N, C-alpha and C positions, 0 to 999 in steps of 0.2 A: 588568648591567644591573637596576636596581632594578625591583622588583615594579610599582610604582605608575608608571612610565613608561610612555609609549605606545609613543614611538622614544627612541634614543640620543641624548643631548644633543649628543656630542661627534662626531656623524657625520653631517655637513652633508648630504651626499649621501643619505643614508637617509631616504625619504619615509614609507615603510611599515616597520611591525614586520617583521621576518622570523621566519618560526616555526622555533621551537628543535625539535632533533632530540634525542629521548632516545636510552640507551644500545640499546635494540629498535629503533629507527628511526621510532617514532611522535612525535608532536611532545609536549612538557611545558611547563607552566607556568612562570611565574619561580621560584615558590618551588621546585618539582620540581628547577629546573637549579641553584639555591643549594645545594640536601641533596647533589647528586651532586659536585660540586664540595669540598663540606665533607667528605665521605666519602674523596674521594681525597688531599685532602689531611692526613686523618688517618693514612692509609695510607704517607704519606712518610717517609723517615728523618729522624730527628731530629738536629740538629749537636749534637756532643759534642765537639768540637776542632778545632785548626789546626795544620797543620805550614806552618812559616816556612822560607824559603829563605833559609840565612846563606852560602852560596858556592856559586859556580856563574853559570851563564847567566842566571838568573832572579833573581838577587840582590833580597831583600827581597818577592817574591811572596809570598802567603798559599793556603792551601790547604785547603779546608774537609774535616774528617772528620765523617761522619756514624755513625749506630748498623750494625752490620753489618760487612760487607766493604769496604774501600777499597783498590784495586789502586793500586800505585803503579808507573810504569812511563813509556815513550816510545809505545807503541800507541797506538792510538784507543780502546782499549776501555778504558783506564785510566782510574779516578776522579780520581787526582792526575797529571795530563799533564805530564812534565818535558822540555823539550829537553835531552837530552844523549846523546851520542854512544855513550857507554860505558854506556848502562841496555841493559836486554831490553826487548822489549815488555811484559811482564807481568815487573817485576822483583822486587818486594817486595809482602807484606801486612799491612796494617794493619787488625785488626780489633779492634771495639768489642763486648763481650759482657756479661752481668748481672755477671761475674767482675770485669771491667776491660779494658783494653787490651792486644793484643798484637800482635807484630812478628815476622815471619817471611820468610824470602827464597824465593822461589821458584825454586828452582834456576837462577838467574840465572848468566850467564858469569863476572861478576867480584865476586858477592857483595854482600852489605849488611852494614854494621857499625853497631851501637848502641855509643854512649860510646867508639868507638874497637876495641870487639871484634867478631870476624866474629861473626854471626848464623847459626848452625847448624841451631838448634832453636827451636822458638816462645821469645820472649822476652818478659818482661812489659814494658810502659810506664810510664814516670812522667811527671808534667809535666815541662817543661825535659829531657828527653833528647833527644840529639844522634843523627839518622841519618844515615848516608852511603850514598849509592847512586851509582855511576859517582864523576863528578868534581862529584856536587852534595852539600851536606850542609842537612841540615834542623832545624830546633828544634820539637819536638813541645810544644803548649799544649794543655792540657784546656780544656775548657769549665765555667767554674765559675758558679753562680748565686748 
């Protein structure tokens, strides 16, 4: 809600402005609320690439890759959630660090492949590399500005 607004113009049912709660439970001004949101957005992970499904049940679907760790798997805690019976809950890890992109297998039953070769230790990733997990093939694309 804008600082100058008395009430939200989009909420017809709202007659009175609602008090805003701060991080410690007290009320905050609209300006303080904007500062809290801005701080939380700056803590968010940056987009650094994509994984695009090139073969498998989710053909043509893409997944965002962010700074830090991106778990690939079929479990609810995976960042890249793939519907594939041959995947482990946490199958592989794609990590973005200051040094670049790294792929590793997370001791999955059926393993992970990078460009047709098994991933037995951490492997560097480059734009256009192909990753296979279960029956799903992914193409890795980096975000370039």
